[in-house]
C-alpha positions as CSV (number, residue, x, y, z in Angstrom):
1,M,0.0,0.0,0.0
2,C,1.2,3.5,-0.8
3,L,0.7,6.6,1.1
4,A,0.9,10.0,-0.6
5,I,0.8,13.2,1.5
6,P,-0.5,16.6,0.0
7,A,2.2,19.3,0.0
8,R,2.3,22.9,-1.3
9,V,5.2,23.8,-3.6
10,T,7.0,26.8,-2.1
11,E,10.0,27.0,-4.4
12,M,11.2,25.6,-7.7
13,G,14.8,24.5,-7.8
14,D,17.2,23.3,-10.4
15,G,17.4,19.8,-11.7
16,G,13.7,18.9,-11.3
17,L,13.7,19.6,-7.6
18,A,11.3,21.7,-5.5
19,T,10.8,22.7,-1.9
20,V,7.4,21.9,-0.5
21,D,5.6,22.4,2.7
22,I,4.1,19.2,4.1
23,L,1.9,20.0,7.1
24,G,4.3,22.7,8.3
25,V,7.5,20.7,7.5
26,T,9.8,21.8,4.6
27,R,11.2,19.1,2.4
28,E,13.0,19.0,-1.0
29,I,11.3,16.6,-3.5
30,S,11.6,15.7,-7.1
31,V,9.0,17.1,-9.5
32,D,10.3,15.2,-12.5
33,L,7.0,13.2,-12.7
34,T,4.8,16.3,-12.4
35,P,6.2,18.8,-15.0
36,S,3.2,21.1,-14.6
37,A,3.9,21.7,-10.9
38,Q,4.8,25.3,-10.0
39,V,5.1,27.5,-7.0
40,G,1.7,27.5,-5.3
41,S,0.7,24.1,-6.7
42,Y,-0.4,21.3,-4.5
43,V,1.1,17.9,-5.2
44,L,0.8,14.4,-3.7
45,V,4.2,13.3,-2.4
46,H,5.3,9.7,-2.1
47,A,8.9,8.5,-1.5
48,G,10.3,12.0,-2.1
49,F,8.6,12.4,-5.5
50,A,5.6,14.5,-6.5
51,I,3.4,12.0,-8.2
52,E,0.3,14.1,-9.1
53,V,-0.7,17.8,-9.1
54,V,-4.0,18.2,-7.3
55,D,-6.2,21.2,-6.6
56,E,-6.2,23.0,-3.3
57,Q,-9.6,21.7,-2.3
58,F,-8.6,18.1,-2.7
59,A,-5.4,18.8,-0.7
60,Q,-7.3,20.5,2.1
61,E,-9.8,17.7,2.3
62,T,-7.1,15.2,2.6
63,I,-5.3,17.2,5.3
64,D,-8.6,17.6,7.1
65,L,-9.0,13.7,7.0
66,I,-5.5,13.3,8.5
67,R,-6.5,15.7,11.3
68,Q,-9.5,13.5,12.1
69,F,-7.2,10.8,13.5
70,P,-5.8,12.3,16.6
71,E,-3.5,9.4,17.2
72,L,-1.9,10.1,13.8
73,A,-2.2,13.9,13.6
74,G,-1.0,15.4,16.8
75,E,-1.5,18.9,18.0
76,D,1.7,20.0,16.4
77,I,0.3,20.0,12.9
78,P,-0.5,23.7,12.1
79,P,-3.9,24.6,10.6
80,A,-4.0,25.4,6.9
81,S,-4.1,29.1,6.2
82,G,-7.6,30.4,7.0
83,A,-8.6,27.1,8.6
84,P,-9.4,26.8,12.3
85,A,-6.9,24.8,14.4
86,A,-7.8,21.2,14.8
87,S,-9.2,20.4,18.2
88,A,-7.6,17.0,18.7
89,P,-7.0,15.7,22.2
90,A,-3.4,15.4,23.3
91,A,-2.4,12.5,21.3
92,A,1.4,12.6,21.0
93,P,3.3,12.4,24.3
94,A,5.4,15.4,25.1
95,S,8.5,13.2,25.0
96,D,8.0,12.6,21.3
97,A,10.8,14.8,20.0
98,T,10.2,13.9,16.4
99,G,6.7,15.5,16.2
100,T,3.7,14.1,14.3
101,A,4.1,16.6,11.4
102,S,7.7,15.4,10.9
103,V,6.5,11.8,10.9
104,W,3.9,12.6,8.2
105,A,6.6,14.4,6.2
106,A,8.9,11.4,6.6
107,L,6.1,9.0,5.3
108,A,6.0,11.1,2.2
109,E,9.6,10.4,1.7
110,D,9.5,6.6,2.2
């Protein structure tokens, strides 16, 4: 099973690379598979590659679904611009130095 995480392209780089924001975590990914991606585009990221360009509504719906699982989306995931903060119960222990948003970003790289 594959898991792709929505991300917003924040910067286009050289060599088919781009910087993206994945739930508040910045990562560099390949956009070789999505030549139409540009700054401001939303892409689905899997294993460090943008595999599809999606619209903002789809990306936001997916992020909202992630936030519905408090055991997966801890309180450290920032709300989308203009969206109210998720009211998830404290799910991630304070000793979890990695942070849930970082875990989601890492999943997008694997």
